[in-house]
N, C-alpha and C positions, 0 to 999 in steps of 0.2 A: 269442932273448932269454931270459936266465936268469930263472927265477921261483922263488919260495919261498912256501910257504903261510904266511899270517898270519891271525890272528883279527881280524875287523872287525865291529863292531856297526852294522847298517844300520837306520835307522828303518823301521817297518812300511810307511808310505806309499811310500818310495823303493824298498824291496824289492819291493812289489807292482807298481810301475811297471816295474822291471827285468824281473820275471817276465812281465809283459804283453808287453814288447818281445821277450823271448826266445820266447814262444809265437808271436807274430806273424811273427817273422823266421825261426823254425826254428833258432835258435842257442841254445847252452847259456847258462845264467845267468852263468857265470864269464866267458865271452868278451864278453858284452854289458857286464857290470860293469867289466871291465878296459878295454874300449874307452872307456866313459864316463869312467873315472878318468883314462886317458891324455889324453883331450881336455880334461878339466877342468884338468889340470896345464899343458897347452900354452896354454890360454886365460888362465890365471893368470900364466903366464910372459910371454906376449906379449899384453897388453891390446889390444883392437881386432880380434882374430881370433875367428871362430866356426867351427863345424862344421855341415855340412849333408849330407843325402843327395844323391847324384847318380847317374847311370847307372853310373859307375865306382866307386861306393862312397861312403864318408864322405870329404869334402874340406874343406880349410881355405879359408875365405872371409874377405873383408874385411867386418867388421860394418857393417850398414846398406846393403850392396850385394849384388848377386848375383855379384860378381866373385871368381873363385877366385884364391888367392894366386899359384899358378904362372903365371897369365896375366900378372900385373904383372911378375913376376920374369923371365919369358921376354922380355917387351918391354924391360925394363931391360937385359938382356944383349944384346939385339938393337940397342939404342941405345948400345952400347959403354960401358954403365954411366954414362951421362951423366945426372946428376940433373935438370938443367934440362930436358933433352929428355923425360925421364919425366914431369916435372910438366906439360909442355905436352901430352904424349900423353894424360894422364889429368887434364886440367884441372878436371874436376868433382869429383875427390877431394881431400880435405884433405891437407896435408902429413903429419899424424898417421896417416891411413889408409895412405898410401904407405909411410911409415916402418915401420908395423906389418907390412906385407907383406914388406918387405926384411929386417926383423928376424927374422921367422918363417923366411924362407929361410936366413938365417945360422945360426939355432938348429937348423934341421932340414934341412940341405942334401941329405941322401940322399933324404928323402921328396920334396922339390921336384924334385930332379934326375931321379928315377925317373918322376915325373908328367910332366915336360917330355919325356923320352925316349919315354914311352908315347904322348903326344900327337903327337909327330913321326913315329911309325910309321904314323899314319893317312894313307895316300896316297888319292887319289881311287879308285884301283883297289881298295884294301882296303875302302873304304866301299861301293863298288858290289858287291863280292863279298858283304859281310855284309848290305847293304841294297839289293838289286837294283832296288827301286822308285825309288831316288834317281838312277839312271843317266839322263843326258839322252837324249832320244829323237833318233834320227837323222832329219834332214829328208827 
C-alpha cells in the first residue's frame, strides 16, 4: 500500500488514547492511528459495520451482533447467493444488517476472500496440532 506523509492535527485526548493503545499493544503510534483511520473510513462507507478484536486480529462485524461479516458472506456463497435462503438462515438479523455484510464484501472482496480462505484451512487436524487439548479422547 502506497503511503505519503501528511500533516494532521489530532486533538490531545484522541492522541493520548492512541498513545495508550500503542503502549498496550506494543505497536507504533502510526500503525495504530492508520488502522483506526482505515476502520473509520470503512464504517463511514458501509453503515452497520463495526470492528472488533478477535484472536485473528481486528475483524469486521455486523453492528449489534457478534457475527463477523465473513461468516454471513461464506453462508451466502454456500447458498448459491440465494437472498431468500440467506434471510431464512439468518432470520434474526434485519435486512439492513444482511445487506451491510454483503455490501462490505462487495467493497472489500480481497479482505473477505482472504478471511474465508484462512478459515477454510482450519481442518480438525490443524486445530488438534495447535490445540492438542481439544482432540477427542479415544474410548
